[in-house]
PDB file of the backbone (N, CA, C, O) and the ligand in Angstrom, with CONECT records:
HET     ZN  A 101       1
ATOM      1  N   MET A   1     -22.444   9.449 -19.179  1.00  0.00           N
ATOM      2  CA  MET A   1     -21.151   9.833 -18.580  1.00  0.00           C
ATOM      3  C   MET A   1     -20.102   8.758 -18.872  1.00  0.00           C
ATOM      4  O   MET A   1     -20.328   7.564 -18.672  1.00  0.00           O
ATOM      5  N   ASP A   2     -18.997   9.205 -19.332  1.00  0.00           N
ATOM      6  CA  ASP A   2     -17.905   8.279 -19.656  1.00  0.00           C
ATOM      7  C   ASP A   2     -17.328   7.689 -18.371  1.00  0.00           C
ATOM      8  O   ASP A   2     -16.965   8.413 -17.444  1.00  0.00           O
ATOM      9  N   LEU A   3     -17.255   6.390 -18.338  1.00  0.00           N
ATOM     10  CA  LEU A   3     -16.817   5.727 -17.108  1.00  0.00           C
ATOM     11  C   LEU A   3     -15.397   6.124 -16.707  1.00  0.00           C
ATOM     12  O   LEU A   3     -15.093   6.213 -15.518  1.00  0.00           O
ATOM     13  N   LYS A   4     -14.543   6.360 -17.670  1.00  0.00           N
ATOM     14  CA  LYS A   4     -13.159   6.648 -17.320  1.00  0.00           C
ATOM     15  C   LYS A   4     -12.980   8.039 -16.711  1.00  0.00           C
ATOM     16  O   LYS A   4     -11.944   8.334 -16.115  1.00  0.00           O
ATOM     17  N   ASP A   5     -14.022   8.912 -16.869  1.00  0.00           N
ATOM     18  CA  ASP A   5     -13.942  10.237 -16.262  1.00  0.00           C
ATOM     19  C   ASP A   5     -14.550  10.272 -14.865  1.00  0.00           C
ATOM     20  O   ASP A   5     -14.594  11.322 -14.223  1.00  0.00           O
ATOM     21  N   LYS A   6     -15.015   9.124 -14.404  1.00  0.00           N
ATOM     22  CA  LYS A   6     -15.675   9.066 -13.108  1.00  0.00           C
ATOM     23  C   LYS A   6     -14.661   9.328 -11.985  1.00  0.00           C
ATOM     24  O   LYS A   6     -13.558   8.783 -11.973  1.00  0.00           O
ATOM     25  N   LEU A   7     -15.078  10.181 -11.050  1.00  0.00           N
ATOM     26  CA  LEU A   7     -14.185  10.453  -9.928  1.00  0.00           C
ATOM     27  C   LEU A   7     -14.477   9.489  -8.794  1.00  0.00           C
ATOM     28  O   LEU A   7     -15.621   9.084  -8.584  1.00  0.00           O
ATOM     29  N   GLU A   8     -13.445   9.131  -8.075  1.00  0.00           N
ATOM     30  CA  GLU A   8     -13.635   8.246  -6.927  1.00  0.00           C
ATOM     31  C   GLU A   8     -12.621   8.591  -5.850  1.00  0.00           C
ATOM     32  O   GLU A   8     -11.522   9.058  -6.146  1.00  0.00           O
ATOM     33  N   PRO A   9     -13.002   8.354  -4.585  1.00  0.00           N
ATOM     34  CA  PRO A   9     -12.049   8.601  -3.510  1.00  0.00           C
ATOM     35  C   PRO A   9     -11.011   7.485  -3.458  1.00  0.00           C
ATOM     36  O   PRO A   9     -11.347   6.303  -3.540  1.00  0.00           O
ATOM     37  N   ILE A  10      -9.778   7.868  -3.325  1.00  0.00           N
ATOM     38  CA  ILE A  10      -8.689   6.882  -3.252  1.00  0.00           C
ATOM     39  C   ILE A  10      -7.860   7.166  -2.010  1.00  0.00           C
ATOM     40  O   ILE A  10      -7.459   8.303  -1.763  1.00  0.00           O
ATOM     41  N   ASN A  11      -7.609   6.128  -1.239  1.00  0.00           N
ATOM     42  CA  ASN A  11      -6.728   6.260  -0.082  1.00  0.00           C
ATOM     43  C   ASN A  11      -5.291   6.135  -0.591  1.00  0.00           C
ATOM     44  O   ASN A  11      -4.807   5.037  -0.865  1.00  0.00           O
ATOM     45  N   ILE A  12      -4.622   7.281  -0.711  1.00  0.00           N
ATOM     46  CA  ILE A  12      -3.281   7.227  -1.291  1.00  0.00           C
ATOM     47  C   ILE A  12      -2.288   6.559  -0.351  1.00  0.00           C
ATOM     48  O   ILE A  12      -1.267   6.032  -0.793  1.00  0.00           O
ATOM     49  N   ASN A  13      -2.588   6.580   0.953  1.00  0.00           N
ATOM     50  CA  ASN A  13      -1.718   5.838   1.863  1.00  0.00           C
ATOM     51  C   ASN A  13      -1.768   4.345   1.535  1.00  0.00           C
ATOM     52  O   ASN A  13      -0.754   3.648   1.585  1.00  0.00           O
ATOM     53  N   GLU A  14      -2.978   3.867   1.198  1.00  0.00           N
ATOM     54  CA  GLU A  14      -3.114   2.454   0.841  1.00  0.00           C
ATOM     55  C   GLU A  14      -2.289   2.131  -0.404  1.00  0.00           C
ATOM     56  O   GLU A  14      -1.620   1.099  -0.460  1.00  0.00           O
ATOM     57  N   GLU A  15      -2.341   3.012  -1.395  1.00  0.00           N
ATOM     58  CA  GLU A  15      -1.569   2.774  -2.611  1.00  0.00           C
ATOM     59  C   GLU A  15      -0.076   2.743  -2.308  1.00  0.00           C
ATOM     60  O   GLU A  15       0.667   1.909  -2.825  1.00  0.00           O
ATOM     61  N   PHE A  16       0.343   3.679  -1.450  1.00  0.00           N
ATOM     62  CA  PHE A  16       1.768   3.745  -1.139  1.00  0.00           C
ATOM     63  C   PHE A  16       2.201   2.548  -0.294  1.00  0.00           C
ATOM     64  O   PHE A  16       3.296   2.016  -0.477  1.00  0.00           O
ATOM     65  N   VAL A  17       1.333   2.128   0.635  1.00  0.00           N
ATOM     66  CA  VAL A  17       1.637   0.948   1.444  1.00  0.00           C
ATOM     67  C   VAL A  17       1.828  -0.275   0.533  1.00  0.00           C
ATOM     68  O   VAL A  17       2.752  -1.064   0.730  1.00  0.00           O
ATOM     69  N   LYS A  18       0.956  -0.421  -0.451  1.00  0.00           N
ATOM     70  CA  LYS A  18       1.073  -1.570  -1.361  1.00  0.00           C
ATOM     71  C   LYS A  18       2.417  -1.560  -2.089  1.00  0.00           C
ATOM     72  O   LYS A  18       3.072  -2.593  -2.227  1.00  0.00           O
ATOM     73  N   GLN A  19       2.813  -0.373  -2.553  1.00  0.00           N
ATOM     74  CA  GLN A  19       4.107  -0.271  -3.238  1.00  0.00           C
ATOM     75  C   GLN A  19       5.257  -0.627  -2.290  1.00  0.00           C
ATOM     76  O   GLN A  19       6.187  -1.342  -2.662  1.00  0.00           O
ATOM     77  N   CYS A  20       5.171  -0.108  -1.048  1.00  0.00           N
ATOM     78  CA  CYS A  20       6.226  -0.365  -0.060  1.00  0.00           C
ATOM     79  C   CYS A  20       6.287  -1.840   0.312  1.00  0.00           C
ATOM     80  O   CYS A  20       7.371  -2.414   0.419  1.00  0.00           O
ATOM     81  N   VAL A  21       5.119  -2.454   0.508  1.00  0.00           N
ATOM     82  CA  VAL A  21       5.090  -3.860   0.909  1.00  0.00           C
ATOM     83  C   VAL A  21       5.692  -4.727  -0.207  1.00  0.00           C
ATOM     84  O   VAL A  21       6.493  -5.620   0.070  1.00  0.00           O
ATOM     85  N   ARG A  22       5.312  -4.470  -1.454  1.00  0.00           N
ATOM     86  CA  ARG A  22       5.887  -5.212  -2.583  1.00  0.00           C
ATOM     87  C   ARG A  22       7.409  -5.146  -2.565  1.00  0.00           C
ATOM     88  O   ARG A  22       8.101  -6.156  -2.693  1.00  0.00           O
ATOM     89  N   LYS A  23       7.911  -3.908  -2.399  1.00  0.00           N
ATOM     90  CA  LYS A  23       9.346  -3.697  -2.449  1.00  0.00           C
ATOM     91  C   LYS A  23      10.020  -4.375  -1.252  1.00  0.00           C
ATOM     92  O   LYS A  23      11.062  -5.013  -1.397  1.00  0.00           O
ATOM     93  N   THR A  24       9.407  -4.229  -0.058  1.00  0.00           N
ATOM     94  CA  THR A  24       9.997  -4.797   1.147  1.00  0.00           C
ATOM     95  C   THR A  24      10.036  -6.321   1.063  1.00  0.00           C
ATOM     96  O   THR A  24      11.024  -6.941   1.458  1.00  0.00           O
ATOM     97  N   ILE A  25       8.963  -6.927   0.548  1.00  0.00           N
ATOM     98  CA  ILE A  25       8.939  -8.382   0.417  1.00  0.00           C
ATOM     99  C   ILE A  25      10.091  -8.840  -0.478  1.00  0.00           C
ATOM    100  O   ILE A  25      10.764  -9.826  -0.177  1.00  0.00           O
ATOM    101  N   SER A  26      10.312  -8.126  -1.565  1.00  0.00           N
ATOM    102  CA  SER A  26      11.389  -8.565  -2.460  1.00  0.00           C
ATOM    103  C   SER A  26      12.759  -8.259  -1.860  1.00  0.00           C
ATOM    104  O   SER A  26      13.695  -9.038  -2.041  1.00  0.00           O
ATOM    105  N   ASP A  27      12.893  -7.126  -1.141  1.00  0.00           N
ATOM    106  CA  ASP A  27      14.167  -6.808  -0.480  1.00  0.00           C
ATOM    107  C   ASP A  27      14.523  -7.830   0.593  1.00  0.00           C
ATOM    108  O   ASP A  27      15.680  -8.233   0.717  1.00  0.00           O
ATOM    109  N   LEU A  28      13.512  -8.251   1.375  1.00  0.00           N
ATOM    110  CA  LEU A  28      13.766  -9.159   2.495  1.00  0.00           C
ATOM    111  C   LEU A  28      13.654 -10.630   2.090  1.00  0.00           C
ATOM    112  O   LEU A  28      13.906 -11.526   2.895  1.00  0.00           O
ATOM    113  N   GLY A  29      13.277 -10.863   0.843  1.00  0.00           N
ATOM    114  CA  GLY A  29      13.136 -12.239   0.387  1.00  0.00           C
ATOM    115  C   GLY A  29      11.948 -12.951   1.002  1.00  0.00           C
ATOM    116  O   GLY A  29      11.994 -14.162   1.220  1.00  0.00           O
ATOM    117  N   GLY A  30      10.886 -12.214   1.283  1.00  0.00           N
ATOM    118  CA  GLY A  30       9.678 -12.814   1.845  1.00  0.00           C
ATOM    119  C   GLY A  30       8.834 -13.483   0.775  1.00  0.00           C
ATOM    120  O   GLY A  30       9.093 -13.345  -0.420  1.00  0.00           O
ATOM    121  N   CYS A  31       7.805 -14.220   1.232  1.00  0.00           N
ATOM    122  CA  CYS A  31       6.890 -14.878   0.306  1.00  0.00           C
ATOM    123  C   CYS A  31       6.031 -13.805  -0.366  1.00  0.00           C
ATOM    124  O   CYS A  31       5.459 -12.948   0.308  1.00  0.00           O
ATOM    125  N   ASP A  32       5.946 -13.858  -1.693  1.00  0.00           N
ATOM    126  CA  ASP A  32       5.205 -12.802  -2.386  1.00  0.00           C
ATOM    127  C   ASP A  32       3.860 -13.294  -2.938  1.00  0.00           C
ATOM    128  O   ASP A  32       3.361 -12.766  -3.932  1.00  0.00           O
ATOM    129  N   CYS A  33       3.281 -14.307  -2.286  1.00  0.00           N
ATOM    130  CA  CYS A  33       1.963 -14.765  -2.726  1.00  0.00           C
ATOM    131  C   CYS A  33       0.907 -13.731  -2.328  1.00  0.00           C
ATOM    132  O   CYS A  33       1.175 -12.838  -1.525  1.00  0.00           O
ATOM    133  N   ASP A  34      -0.277 -13.859  -2.892  1.00  0.00           N
ATOM    134  CA  ASP A  34      -1.344 -12.884  -2.637  1.00  0.00           C
ATOM    135  C   ASP A  34      -1.732 -12.820  -1.165  1.00  0.00           C
ATOM    136  O   ASP A  34      -2.063 -11.751  -0.652  1.00  0.00           O
ATOM    137  N   ILE A  35      -1.691 -13.964  -0.485  1.00  0.00           N
ATOM    138  CA  ILE A  35      -2.102 -14.015   0.920  1.00  0.00           C
ATOM    139  C   ILE A  35      -1.135 -13.210   1.778  1.00  0.00           C
ATOM    140  O   ILE A  35      -1.559 -12.349   2.550  1.00  0.00           O
ATOM    141  N   CYS A  36       0.148 -13.479   1.652  1.00  0.00           N
ATOM    142  CA  CYS A  36       1.144 -12.758   2.448  1.00  0.00           C
ATOM    143  C   CYS A  36       1.145 -11.269   2.101  1.00  0.00           C
ATOM    144  O   CYS A  36       1.263 -10.422   2.986  1.00  0.00           O
ATOM    145  N   PHE A  37       1.014 -10.957   0.822  1.00  0.00           N
ATOM    146  CA  PHE A  37       0.991  -9.560   0.394  1.00  0.00           C
ATOM    147  C   PHE A  37      -0.199  -8.840   1.032  1.00  0.00           C
ATOM    148  O   PHE A  37      -0.042  -7.760   1.602  1.00  0.00           O
ATOM    149  N   ALA A  38      -1.385  -9.438   0.934  1.00  0.00           N
ATOM    150  CA  ALA A  38      -2.595  -8.812   1.483  1.00  0.00           C
ATOM    151  C   ALA A  38      -2.506  -8.677   3.004  1.00  0.00           C
ATOM    152  O   ALA A  38      -2.902  -7.651   3.557  1.00  0.00           O
ATOM    153  N   ASN A  39      -1.992  -9.704   3.681  1.00  0.00           N
ATOM    154  CA  ASN A  39      -1.870  -9.648   5.138  1.00  0.00           C
ATOM    155  C   ASN A  39      -0.916  -8.546   5.577  1.00  0.00           C
ATOM    156  O   ASN A  39      -1.205  -7.809   6.520  1.00  0.00           O
ATOM    157  N   ALA A  40       0.205  -8.433   4.902  1.00  0.00           N
ATOM    158  CA  ALA A  40       1.176  -7.396   5.261  1.00  0.00           C
ATOM    159  C   ALA A  40       0.576  -6.008   5.014  1.00  0.00           C
ATOM    160  O   ALA A  40       0.771  -5.099   5.820  1.00  0.00           O
ATOM    161  N   CYS A  41      -0.142  -5.842   3.917  1.00  0.00           N
ATOM    162  CA  CYS A  41      -0.798  -4.558   3.633  1.00  0.00           C
ATOM    163  C   CYS A  41      -1.802  -4.222   4.730  1.00  0.00           C
ATOM    164  O   CYS A  41      -1.839  -3.090   5.212  1.00  0.00           O
ATOM    165  N   ALA A  42      -2.615  -5.198   5.126  1.00  0.00           N
ATOM    166  CA  ALA A  42      -3.637  -4.961   6.151  1.00  0.00           C
ATOM    167  C   ALA A  42      -2.993  -4.578   7.480  1.00  0.00           C
ATOM    168  O   ALA A  42      -3.446  -3.645   8.143  1.00  0.00           O
ATOM    169  N   LEU A  43      -1.934  -5.296   7.873  1.00  0.00           N
ATOM    170  CA  LEU A  43      -1.243  -4.995   9.126  1.00  0.00           C
ATOM    171  C   LEU A  43      -0.689  -3.573   9.115  1.00  0.00           C
ATOM    172  O   LEU A  43      -0.848  -2.830  10.084  1.00  0.00           O
ATOM    173  N   ALA A  44      -0.049  -3.206   8.034  1.00  0.00           N
ATOM    174  CA  ALA A  44       0.551  -1.868   7.946  1.00  0.00           C
ATOM    175  C   ALA A  44      -0.533  -0.796   7.933  1.00  0.00           C
ATOM    176  O   ALA A  44      -0.394   0.236   8.590  1.00  0.00           O
ATOM    177  N   LEU A  45      -1.608  -1.034   7.188  1.00  0.00           N
ATOM    178  CA  LEU A  45      -2.665  -0.025   7.069  1.00  0.00           C
ATOM    179  C   LEU A  45      -3.386   0.210   8.391  1.00  0.00           C
ATOM    180  O   LEU A  45      -3.863   1.317   8.643  1.00  0.00           O
ATOM    181  N   ASN A  46      -3.471  -0.803   9.231  1.00  0.00           N
ATOM    182  CA  ASN A  46      -4.112  -0.633  10.537  1.00  0.00           C
ATOM    183  C   ASN A  46      -3.330   0.321  11.425  1.00  0.00           C
ATOM    184  O   ASN A  46      -3.893   0.911  12.346  1.00  0.00           O
ATOM    185  N   GLU A  47      -2.048   0.478  11.161  1.00  0.00           N
ATOM    186  CA  GLU A  47      -1.203   1.365  11.970  1.00  0.00           C
ATOM    187  C   GLU A  47      -1.169   2.785  11.432  1.00  0.00           C
ATOM    188  O   GLU A  47      -0.589   3.675  12.054  1.00  0.00           O
ATOM    189  N   LEU A  48      -1.787   3.001  10.279  1.00  0.00           N
ATOM    190  CA  LEU A  48      -1.676   4.311   9.624  1.00  0.00           C
ATOM    191  C   LEU A  48      -3.053   4.940   9.414  1.00  0.00           C
ATOM    192  O   LEU A  48      -4.051   4.233   9.267  1.00  0.00           O
ATOM    193  N   HIS A  49      -3.098   6.261   9.402  1.00  0.00           N
ATOM    194  CA  HIS A  49      -4.345   6.947   9.101  1.00  0.00           C
ATOM    195  C   HIS A  49      -4.543   6.949   7.595  1.00  0.00           C
ATOM    196  O   HIS A  49      -3.582   7.086   6.836  1.00  0.00           O
ATOM    197  N   PRO A  50      -5.792   6.797   7.161  1.00  0.00           N
ATOM    198  CA  PRO A  50      -6.030   6.884   5.718  1.00  0.00           C
ATOM    199  C   PRO A  50      -5.881   8.322   5.239  1.00  0.00           C
ATOM    200  O   PRO A  50      -6.095   9.262   6.004  1.00  0.00           O
ATOM    201  N   LYS A  51      -5.522   8.486   4.001  1.00  0.00           N
ATOM    202  CA  LYS A  51      -5.484   9.827   3.426  1.00  0.00           C
ATOM    203  C   LYS A  51      -6.138   9.769   2.048  1.00  0.00           C
ATOM    204  O   LYS A  51      -5.565   9.257   1.086  1.00  0.00           O
ATOM    205  N   TYR A  52      -7.343  10.305   1.984  1.00  0.00           N
ATOM    206  CA  TYR A  52      -8.109  10.208   0.746  1.00  0.00           C
ATOM    207  C   TYR A  52      -7.938  11.429  -0.143  1.00  0.00           C
ATOM    208  O   TYR A  52      -7.895  12.566   0.326  1.00  0.00           O
ATOM    209  N   VAL A  53      -7.844  11.166  -1.423  1.00  0.00           N
ATOM    210  CA  VAL A  53      -7.897  12.230  -2.422  1.00  0.00           C
ATOM    211  C   VAL A  53      -8.947  11.813  -3.448  1.00  0.00           C
ATOM    212  O   VAL A  53      -9.279  10.634  -3.566  1.00  0.00           O
ATOM    213  N   THR A  54      -9.454  12.776  -4.176  1.00  0.00           N
ATOM    214  CA  THR A  54     -10.388  12.468  -5.247  1.00  0.00           C
ATOM    215  C   THR A  54      -9.591  12.341  -6.534  1.00  0.00           C
ATOM    216  O   THR A  54      -8.797  13.210  -6.891  1.00  0.00           O
ATOM    217  N   SER A  55      -9.826  11.247  -7.206  1.00  0.00           N
ATOM    218  CA  SER A  55      -9.034  11.010  -8.398  1.00  0.00           C
ATOM    219  C   SER A  55      -9.901  10.414  -9.493  1.00  0.00           C
ATOM    220  O   SER A  55     -10.918   9.776  -9.222  1.00  0.00           O
ATOM    221  N   GLN A  56      -9.490  10.627 -10.716  1.00  0.00           N
ATOM    222  CA  GLN A  56     -10.205   9.997 -11.818  1.00  0.00           C
ATOM    223  C   GLN A  56      -9.929   8.506 -11.819  1.00  0.00           C
ATOM    224  O   GLN A  56      -8.800   8.059 -11.615  1.00  0.00           O
ATOM    225  N   LYS A  57     -10.979   7.756 -12.051  1.00  0.00           N
ATOM    226  CA  LYS A  57     -10.848   6.311 -12.106  1.00  0.00           C
ATOM    227  C   LYS A  57      -9.808   5.940 -13.159  1.00  0.00           C
ATOM    228  O   LYS A  57      -9.859   6.416 -14.293  1.00  0.00           O
ATOM    229  N   GLY A  58      -8.882   5.100 -12.775  1.00  0.00           N
ATOM    230  CA  GLY A  58      -7.882   4.657 -13.736  1.00  0.00           C
ATOM    231  C   GLY A  58      -6.710   5.615 -13.895  1.00  0.00           C
ATOM    232  O   GLY A  58      -5.852   5.408 -14.753  1.00  0.00           O
ATOM    233  N   ALA A  59      -6.666   6.669 -13.071  1.00  0.00           N
ATOM    234  CA  ALA A  59      -5.541   7.598 -13.153  1.00  0.00           C
ATOM    235  C   ALA A  59      -4.265   6.873 -12.722  1.00  0.00           C
ATOM    236  O   ALA A  59      -4.315   5.817 -12.092  1.00  0.00           O
ATOM    237  N   LEU A  60      -3.139   7.456 -13.073  1.00  0.00           N
ATOM    238  CA  LEU A  60      -1.861   6.834 -12.731  1.00  0.00           C
ATOM    239  C   LEU A  60      -1.579   6.976 -11.244  1.00  0.00           C
ATOM    240  O   LEU A  60      -1.079   8.005 -10.788  1.00  0.00           O
ATOM    241  N   LEU A  61      -1.907   5.932 -10.494  1.00  0.00           N
ATOM    242  CA  LEU A  61      -1.819   6.022  -9.043  1.00  0.00           C
ATOM    243  C   LEU A  61      -0.399   6.219  -8.545  1.00  0.00           C
ATOM    244  O   LEU A  61      -0.179   6.896  -7.541  1.00  0.00           O
ATOM    245  N   THR A  62       0.564   5.632  -9.239  1.00  0.00           N
ATOM    246  CA  THR A  62       1.939   5.769  -8.769  1.00  0.00           C
ATOM    247  C   THR A  62       2.362   7.236  -8.778  1.00  0.00           C
ATOM    248  O   THR A  62       3.089   7.680  -7.890  1.00  0.00           O
ATOM    249  N   GLU A  63       1.905   7.990  -9.788  1.00  0.00           N
ATOM    250  CA  GLU A  63       2.248   9.410  -9.857  1.00  0.00           C
ATOM    251  C   GLU A  63       1.558  10.197  -8.758  1.00  0.00           C
ATOM    252  O   GLU A  63       2.178  11.035  -8.102  1.00  0.00           O
ATOM    253  N   ILE A  64       0.262   9.925  -8.556  1.00  0.00           N
ATOM    254  CA  ILE A  64      -0.493  10.617  -7.511  1.00  0.00           C
ATOM    255  C   ILE A  64       0.149  10.360  -6.152  1.00  0.00           C
ATOM    256  O   ILE A  64       0.373  11.281  -5.366  1.00  0.00           O
ATOM    257  N   THR A  65       0.440   9.089  -5.895  1.00  0.00           N
ATOM    258  CA  THR A  65       0.973   8.728  -4.587  1.00  0.00           C
ATOM    259  C   THR A  65       2.294   9.404  -4.306  1.00  0.00           C
ATOM    260  O   THR A  65       2.498   9.932  -3.212  1.00  0.00           O
ATOM    261  N   SER A  66       3.191   9.399  -5.266  1.00  0.00           N
ATOM    262  CA  SER A  66       4.522   9.928  -4.964  1.00  0.00           C
ATOM    263  C   SER A  66       4.471  11.427  -4.704  1.00  0.00           C
ATOM    264  O   SER A  66       5.327  11.948  -3.989  1.00  0.00           O
ATOM    265  N   THR A  67       3.501  12.130  -5.258  1.00  0.00           N
ATOM    266  CA  THR A  67       3.452  13.570  -5.017  1.00  0.00           C
ATOM    267  C   THR A  67       2.625  13.926  -3.788  1.00  0.00           C
ATOM    268  O   THR A  67       2.883  14.949  -3.155  1.00  0.00           O
ATOM    269  N   LYS A  68       1.641  13.111  -3.438  1.00  0.00           N
ATOM    270  CA  LYS A  68       0.717  13.506  -2.364  1.00  0.00           C
ATOM    271  C   LYS A  68       1.001  12.855  -1.011  1.00  0.00           C
ATOM    272  O   LYS A  68       0.581  13.375   0.023  1.00  0.00           O
ATOM    273  N   VAL A  69       1.698  11.741  -1.005  1.00  0.00           N
ATOM    274  CA  VAL A  69       1.980  11.100   0.277  1.00  0.00           C
ATOM    275  C   VAL A  69       3.063  11.893   0.991  1.00  0.00           C
ATOM    276  O   VAL A  69       4.136  12.138   0.440  1.00  0.00           O
ATOM    277  N   THR A  70       2.766  12.292   2.231  1.00  0.00           N
ATOM    278  CA  THR A  70       3.721  13.144   2.945  1.00  0.00           C
ATOM    279  C   THR A  70       4.505  12.369   4.003  1.00  0.00           C
ATOM    280  O   THR A  70       5.612  12.765   4.367  1.00  0.00           O
ATOM    281  N   ASN A  71       3.944  11.277   4.494  1.00  0.00           N
ATOM    282  CA  ASN A  71       4.597  10.531   5.566  1.00  0.00           C
ATOM    283  C   ASN A  71       5.290   9.271   5.054  1.00  0.00           C
ATOM    284  O   ASN A  71       5.062   8.176   5.566  1.00  0.00           O
ATOM    285  N   HIS A  72       6.137   9.437   4.038  1.00  0.00           N
ATOM    286  CA  HIS A  72       6.851   8.319   3.440  1.00  0.00           C
ATOM    287  C   HIS A  72       7.569   7.462   4.478  1.00  0.00           C
ATOM    288  O   HIS A  72       7.506   6.233   4.441  1.00  0.00           O
ATOM    289  N   ALA A  73       8.260   8.144   5.417  1.00  0.00           N
ATOM    290  CA  ALA A  73       9.079   7.410   6.386  1.00  0.00           C
ATOM    291  C   ALA A  73       8.209   6.524   7.272  1.00  0.00           C
ATOM    292  O   ALA A  73       8.531   5.355   7.487  1.00  0.00           O
ATOM    293  N   ASP A  74       7.105   7.073   7.789  1.00  0.00           N
ATOM    294  CA  ASP A  74       6.194   6.285   8.628  1.00  0.00           C
ATOM    295  C   ASP A  74       5.700   5.055   7.879  1.00  0.00           C
ATOM    296  O   ASP A  74       5.683   3.951   8.423  1.00  0.00           O
ATOM    297  N   ILE A  75       5.304   5.250   6.645  1.00  0.00           N
ATOM    298  CA  ILE A  75       4.741   4.148   5.862  1.00  0.00           C
ATOM    299  C   ILE A  75       5.793   3.084   5.596  1.00  0.00           C
ATOM    300  O   ILE A  75       5.509   1.888   5.667  1.00  0.00           O
ATOM    301  N   THR A  76       7.002   3.519   5.291  1.00  0.00           N
ATOM    302  CA  THR A  76       8.074   2.564   5.043  1.00  0.00           C
ATOM    303  C   THR A  76       8.344   1.719   6.288  1.00  0.00           C
ATOM    304  O   THR A  76       8.537   0.506   6.197  1.00  0.00           O
ATOM    305  N   VAL A  77       8.357   2.375   7.454  1.00  0.00           N
ATOM    306  CA  VAL A  77       8.591   1.664   8.715  1.00  0.00           C
ATOM    307  C   VAL A  77       7.477   0.643   8.970  1.00  0.00           C
ATOM    308  O   VAL A  77       7.749  -0.516   9.283  1.00  0.00           O
ATOM    309  N   GLU A  78       6.223   1.083   8.834  1.00  0.00           N
ATOM    310  CA  GLU A  78       5.098   0.175   9.100  1.00  0.00           C
ATOM    311  C   GLU A  78       5.069  -0.976   8.089  1.00  0.00           C
ATOM    312  O   GLU A  78       4.746  -2.107   8.452  1.00  0.00           O
ATOM    313  N   ALA A  79       5.400  -0.700   6.840  1.00  0.00           N
ATOM    314  CA  ALA A  79       5.424  -1.751   5.819  1.00  0.00           C
ATOM    315  C   ALA A  79       6.489  -2.789   6.161  1.00  0.00           C
ATOM    316  O   ALA A  79       6.262  -3.991   6.025  1.00  0.00           O
ATOM    317  N   THR A  80       7.649  -2.318   6.603  1.00  0.00           N
ATOM    318  CA  THR A  80       8.736  -3.234   6.952  1.00  0.00           C
ATOM    319  C   THR A  80       8.343  -4.106   8.140  1.00  0.00           C
ATOM    320  O   THR A  80       8.555  -5.318   8.120  1.00  0.00           O
ATOM    321  N   LYS A  81       7.759  -3.481   9.193  1.00  0.00           N
ATOM    322  CA  LYS A  81       7.338  -4.241  10.369  1.00  0.00           C
ATOM    323  C   LYS A  81       6.293  -5.293   9.977  1.00  0.00           C
ATOM    324  O   LYS A  81       6.346  -6.434  10.435  1.00  0.00           O
ATOM    325  N   ALA A  82       5.353  -4.897   9.134  1.00  0.00           N
ATOM    326  CA  ALA A  82       4.268  -5.804   8.728  1.00  0.00           C
ATOM    327  C   ALA A  82       4.812  -6.991   7.927  1.00  0.00           C
ATOM    328  O   ALA A  82       4.404  -8.132   8.146  1.00  0.00           O
ATOM    329  N   VAL A  83       5.724  -6.719   7.009  1.00  0.00           N
ATOM    330  CA  VAL A  83       6.284  -7.797   6.198  1.00  0.00           C
ATOM    331  C   VAL A  83       7.052  -8.785   7.080  1.00  0.00           C
ATOM    332  O   VAL A  83       6.961  -9.998   6.891  1.00  0.00           O
ATOM    333  N   MET A  84       7.815  -8.251   8.053  1.00  0.00           N
ATOM    334  CA  MET A  84       8.587  -9.132   8.938  1.00  0.00           C
ATOM    335  C   MET A  84       7.670 -10.005   9.793  1.00  0.00           C
ATOM    336  O   MET A  84       7.962 -11.175  10.044  1.00  0.00           O
ATOM    337  N   LYS A  85       6.550  -9.413  10.239  1.00  0.00           N
ATOM    338  CA  LYS A  85       5.574 -10.148  11.034  1.00  0.00           C
ATOM    339  C   LYS A  85       4.974 -11.304  10.219  1.00  0.00           C
ATOM    340  O   LYS A  85       4.851 -12.428  10.706  1.00  0.00           O
ATOM    341  N   VAL A  86       4.610 -11.002   8.980  1.00  0.00           N
ATOM    342  CA  VAL A  86       4.008 -12.028   8.110  1.00  0.00           C
ATOM    343  C   VAL A  86       5.030 -13.118   7.771  1.00  0.00           C
ATOM    344  O   VAL A  86       4.686 -14.296   7.674  1.00  0.00           O
ATOM    345  N   MET A  87       6.296 -12.708   7.591  1.00  0.00           N
ATOM    346  CA  MET A  87       7.335 -13.699   7.295  1.00  0.00           C
ATOM    347  C   MET A  87       7.512 -14.673   8.441  1.00  0.00           C
ATOM    348  O   MET A  87       7.795 -15.850   8.221  1.00  0.00           O
ATOM    349  N   LYS A  88       7.345 -14.179   9.691  1.00  0.00           N
ATOM    350  CA  LYS A  88       7.476 -15.049  10.859  1.00  0.00           C
ATOM    351  C   LYS A  88       6.282 -15.980  10.993  1.00  0.00           C
ATOM    352  O   LYS A  88       6.433 -17.147  11.355  1.00  0.00           O
ATOM    353  N   ASN A  89       5.095 -15.461  10.697  1.00  0.00           N
ATOM    354  CA  ASN A  89       3.853 -16.244  10.838  1.00  0.00           C
ATOM    355  C   ASN A  89       3.016 -16.217   9.566  1.00  0.00           C
ATOM    356  O   ASN A  89       1.943 -15.614   9.554  1.00  0.00           O
ATOM    357  N   PRO A  90       3.480 -16.856   8.498  1.00  0.00           N
ATOM    358  CA  PRO A  90       2.654 -16.846   7.283  1.00  0.00           C
ATOM    359  C   PRO A  90       1.371 -17.642   7.502  1.00  0.00           C
ATOM    360  O   PRO A  90       1.389 -18.706   8.121  1.00  0.00           O
ATOM    361  N   LEU A  91       0.253 -17.116   6.989  1.00  0.00           N
ATOM    362  CA  LEU A  91      -1.033 -17.764   7.236  1.00  0.00           C
ATOM    363  C   LEU A  91      -1.333 -18.816   6.169  1.00  0.00           C
ATOM    364  O   LEU A  91      -2.451 -18.888   5.659  1.00  0.00           O
ATOM    365  N   HIS A  92      -0.350 -19.616   5.839  1.00  0.00           N
ATOM    366  CA  HIS A  92      -0.609 -20.720   4.910  1.00  0.00           C
ATOM    367  C   HIS A  92       0.490 -21.750   5.041  1.00  0.00           C
ATOM    368  O   HIS A  92       0.469 -22.767   4.348  1.00  0.00           O
TER     369      HIS A  92
HETATM  370 ZN    ZN A 101       2.804 -16.495   1.186  1.00  0.00          ZN2+
END
């Protein structure tokens, strides 16, 4: 079996949160190191329900996310809150 055709479950909310957190960090001028990025993603994801889809490994996640994520506004709000929290208390 070709590895690139392998299907795997992907939490598209997680993908969208990552995109939102990246953008929010740059909009707000926050620290964009891996630690702050990961912490903000974790904080935001804890406030949101996961939404899994089955996708081919290596598929274009940005395309999948933009069409399948339905709660854009909720995710944007949680990403913003998480980034602001991390900016106040960076863990490094
Ligand atoms: Zn940092």
